[in-house]
N, C-alpha and C positions, 0 to 999 in steps of 0.2 A: 502435552502436545509439542512436538518438535517442529519448528518452522525453519525453512531455508529460503531466503530471498535470493534472486539472481536476475541477471539481465541488465544490470547497470553498465555504464560505459561513458565514453566521450562522444558528444554529438554537437553539431553546430546549431546555433539558434535557428528555430523554425523546423528542426528535425523531429524525429519520433523515436521512441523506445518503448518496448514492452517488458515490464517487469513481471516476474513470476514468483509466487510464494507457494512452495510445496510443503505439505504437512505429512508427517509420519504418524498418522492416527486414524484408527477406524472411525472415531467419533468426530471427524472433521466437520461433518455437516451440522453438528450441534452448536458450532461456534459462529459468532459474529466475527468477521475478519476485517481488519482495517489496515490502511497504510498510513504511516507517519513519516516525517522527514526531519532531519536535523542538519542545518547548515553550520559551518564553523562559527563558534562564538554565539550561537543562538540556541534557544530552547527547542525541544522537540515539538513539532506541530502536527496537528491532524491534517490529513489530506483527503481521504475517502474511507468509507466503510460500506460493507455489503451485508445484508441480513442473511440468515441461514438459508432461506429459500430463494435467494437472489431477487426477491420481490421488490426490494427497495434499496436504493443506493444513496448515501449521504455524502455531500461534497463540501469541501471548504471553498470559500469564495475564489481562492487562487486556482482551484482546479476546474471550476465550472466551465463547460464549453471546450475544454482541452483534454481533460483526463477522464477515463472511465474504467470502472472495475467490472470484472465478470468472475464467475466461479464455476468450476466443474467439480462437483462433489464426487463424481465417480473417479476422478483422477486426483482427488484431494489437493487441488491446486486452485489458486486465485491469481488473477492477472490484473495488471494495471497498465492500460494502454495510455501512453502520454504522447500527445501531439502538440505541434506548435510550441516546442520547448523554448524557454527563455533562460538567459543567464541566471536569473534569480531562482530558478528551479534547481540550481546546483545544490546538492545535499546528499547525505547518506539516507537512503530510504529503507524503512523497516516495515515488516508486516507483523501484525499482532493479532492475537485471538482473545475473544472475550466470551465468557459463559453467562454474562449478565442478560437480563431479559430485554433490555433496550440498548440501542446504540448510544455510545457516549464518545465525546471527542477528547476526553481526559486520559492521558497515557496511563495514569496510576490505576485506572479501572480495568486495564487489560491484564489477563492472567499469564499469557505466554508471548514471548518475543523471539523473533528470529534474528540472526546476524544481519546487519544491514548490507545493502549494495550501493556502491557509490555511483551517482549520476553527476556528470560534469557537462555543463552546457557552455560552449564557447561563443563569444560574440563575433 
């Protein structure tokens, strides 16, 4: 599965961005999709994940109430709507796909990764 993240950019604190993750795969709907982020000098961290049917979304504490995922299996695309952005949200954001049966927050459990997209939030 080839994944391509886009939509990053520079935004002021309190602003919003919508990231997209497009997949080149007919089997896109078979995968759990997650967003991770990595800030300079820090480890990659889980942000959110969405199940195959979009029935359940898993959030990191940092994303609750501000970020939300959605997926359009017909378009092979997942979205991350980020509102009320903070400077500490500055990072490269990656989307990843997992064929595992359950959602995991561990990066090593994801099978496919896209190139990241940089989000910079100014104060």
